[in-house]
C-alpha positions in Angstrom: 0.0 0.0 0.0 3.0 2.3 0.3 2.8 3.3 -3.4 -0.6 5.0 -2.7 0.9 8.2 -1.2 3.0 8.5 -4.4 -0.1 8.5 -6.5 -1.8 10.8 -4.2 1.0 13.3 -4.4 0.9 13.3 -8.2 -2.8 13.8 -8.3 -2.8 16.5 -5.6 -0.1 18.7 -7.2 -1.8 18.3 -10.6 -5.1 19.4 -8.9 -3.3 22.3 -7.2 -1.8 23.4 -10.6 -5.3 23.4 -12.1 -6.7 25.5 -9.3 -3.8 28.0 -9.5 -4.2 28.2 -13.2 -7.9 29.1 -12.8 -6.9 31.6 -10.2 -4.7 33.5 -12.8 -7.9 34.0 -14.9 -10.6 34.4 -12.3 -8.6 36.0 -9.4 -11.0 34.7 -6.8 -9.4 34.5 -3.3 -11.2 31.2 -2.7 -9.2 29.7 -5.5 -5.9 31.0 -4.0 -6.8 29.5 -0.6 -7.9 26.2 -2.2 -4.6 26.1 -4.0 -2.7 26.7 -0.7 -4.8 23.9 0.9 -4.0 21.5 -1.9 -0.3 22.3 -1.7 -0.4 21.4 2.0 -2.3 18.2 1.1 0.5 17.4 -1.4 3.2 18.1 1.2 1.5 15.7 3.5 1.4 12.8 1.0 4.9 13.6 -0.2 6.1 13.3 3.4 4.6 9.9 3.6 6.5 8.9 0.5 9.8 10.1 1.9 9.1 8.5 5.3 8.7 5.2 3.6 12.4 5.3 2.6 14.1 7.2 5.4 13.3 8.8 8.7 13.6 12.6 9.1 12.3 14.5 12.1 11.7 17.6 10.0 9.7 15.6 7.4 7.7 14.0 10.2 6.8 17.4 11.6 5.9 18.7 8.1 3.6 15.7 7.7 1.9 16.4 11.0 1.5 20.1 10.2 0.2 19.7 6.7 -1.7 16.5 7.0 -3.0 16.6 10.5 -3.4 20.3 11.2 -3.6 22.7 8.3 -4.9 21.2 5.1 -8.6 20.9 6.0 -8.6 24.4 7.5 -7.2 26.1 4.5 -9.4 24.2 2.1 -12.4 25.1 4.2 -11.3 28.8 4.4 -11.4 28.9 0.6 -15.1 27.8 0.7 -15.7 30.5 3.4 -14.4 33.1 0.9 -16.7 31.7 -1.8 -19.9 31.7 0.3 -19.6 34.4 2.9 -20.6 37.7 1.2 -20.6 40.0 4.1 -17.8 42.5 3.6 -14.7 41.8 5.6 -15.9 38.7 7.4 -14.0 36.1 5.3 -10.8 38.2 5.4 -11.0 38.6 9.1 -11.4 34.8 9.5 -8.4 34.3 7.2 -6.3 36.6 9.3 -7.3 34.6 12.4 -6.5 31.3 10.6 -3.1 32.7 9.5 -2.2 33.6 13.1 -3.4 30.2 14.4 -1.4 28.5 11.6 1.8 30.4 12.5 1.3 29.3 16.1 0.8 25.7 15.0 4.0 25.8 13.0 6.0 27.2 15.9 4.6 24.6 18.3 5.2 21.6 16.0 8.7 22.6 14.7 9.9 23.3 18.3 8.5 20.0 19.7 11.1 17.5 20.7 11.2 14.0 19.4 11.2 11.0 21.8 13.8 8.3 21.9 11.4 6.1 19.9 12.5 8.0 16.8 15.6 5.8 16.7 13.4 2.7 16.2 11.3 4.1 13.4 10.0 1.3 11.2 10.2 2.1 7.5 7.8 -0.7 6.6 5.0 0.6 8.9 2.7 3.6 8.1 3.7 6.9 9.7 0.2 7.3 11.0 0.7 4.4 13.4 4.0 5.6 14.8 4.0 9.4 15.1 2.3 9.5 18.5 5.3 7.6 20.0 7.8 9.9 18.3 6.5 13.4 18.2 5.9 15.2 21.5 2.6 17.0 21.4 1.4 19.3 24.1 -2.2 19.9 25.1 -2.4 23.1 23.0 -1.1 21.3 19.9 -3.7 18.6 20.2 -6.4 21.1 20.8 -5.5 23.1 17.8 -5.4 19.9 15.7 -8.9 19.1 16.7 -10.3 22.6 16.2 -8.6 23.2 12.8 -9.9 19.9 11.5 -13.4 20.4 12.7 -13.5 23.9 11.3 -12.1 23.0 7.9 -14.2 19.9 7.4 -17.4 21.7 8.4 -16.6 24.6 6.1 -15.6 22.6 3.1 -18.1 19.8 3.3 -20.9 22.0 4.6 -20.2 24.6 1.9 -20.2 22.0 -0.9 -23.5 20.4 0.4 -25.1 23.9 0.7 -24.2 24.8 -2.9 -25.4 21.4 -4.2 -28.8 21.9 -2.4 -29.2 25.3 -3.9 -28.6 24.0 -7.5 -30.9 21.0 -6.8 -33.7 23.3 -5.6 -33.3 25.7 -8.5 -33.0 22.9 -11.0 -30.1 24.7 -12.7 -26.4 23.8 -13.5 -26.7 20.1 -12.6 -23.0 19.7 -13.4 -22.1 22.0 -10.5 -24.5 20.2 -8.2 -22.8 16.9 -9.0 -19.4 18.5 -8.7 -20.2 19.8 -5.2 -21.5 16.4 -4.1 -18.2 14.8 -5.2 -16.2 17.5 -3.4 -18.2 16.9 -0.2 -17.7 13.1 -0.4 -14.0 13.5 -1.3 -13.4 15.9 1.6 -15.0 13.4 4.0 -12.7 10.5 2.9 -9.5 11.8 4.6 -11.5 13.0 7.6 -12.5 9.3 8.1 -8.8 8.2 8.0 -8.5 8.6 11.8 -11.1 6.0 12.3 -9.2 3.5 10.1 -6.1 4.1 12.2 -7.9 3.5 15.4 -9.3 0.3 14.1 -5.7 -0.8 13.2 -6.2 -0.3 9.4 -3.4 2.1 9.1 -3.1 1.6 5.3 -6.7 2.9 5.2 -5.2 6.4 5.6 -3.3 6.1 2.3 -6.3 4.8 0.5 -8.6 7.5 1.9 -6.2 10.2 0.9 -6.1 9.0 -2.7 -9.8 8.5 -3.0 -10.5 11.8 -1.4 -8.3 13.9 -3.6 -9.4 12.1 -6.8 -13.1 12.7 -6.0 -12.4 16.4 -5.1 -10.5 16.8 -8.4 -13.3 15.2 -10.4 -15.8 17.4 -8.6 -13.8 20.5 -9.3 -13.7 19.7 -13.0 -17.4 19.0 -13.0 -18.1 22.3 -11.2 -16.0 24.4 -13.6 -17.2 23.1 -16.9 -20.4 25.2 -16.9 -20.2 28.1 -19.4 -19.1 31.4 -17.7 -22.1 33.3 -19.1 -24.6 31.3 -17.1 -25.5 32.8 -13.8 -25.6 30.6 -10.7 -25.4 30.8 -6.9 -22.0 30.4 -5.2 -20.3 27.1 -5.8 -16.9 25.5 -6.4 -15.8 27.5 -9.5 
């Protein structure tokens, strides 16, 4: 199963490139933040690839920061910019997220490693070993939970909200389908923790790949509608 993070990395960075390319034409801040979130997603899966060949304390910390703490929050923040129309609200929330992210980076990069790092097993998924290697304080754990809940609710909730609007108005069915796929894809990595708790650590790798593939397909579906057509806010 260790080849799955490699595939996830390729798909994720291709997805990020497509989002940034659209940003150069549309200039929507939601696209910029989605792109940042996808780069973080890619850093997380790339870290898994590296950690399958060699141990690095820095790579472990980058994996935790990107995969466990920041990715969902930044993807969700992109959706906040797309859906929240009240002036200044989305940017204020982005400023808060930036400050919290900086705090998270400082906490994780300064966290010491335990002696268990010396016995890191290259043949075992990083998700089943990091708790024994990386020292996490109460604040780090609390931020991890808060950032993931916030990001997942914003991304999944926003996608479902947009899909419901299109369904009710019976318009732009491609975008409705795209938002449904994005919601399902976003939930896949969020369920990875359950797989790890059940001892199915390779389920993390599979959920990451399935999640990013579904979100990528959903994004393509949601952006194939002609620009001249009017529509409520969605992943475009």
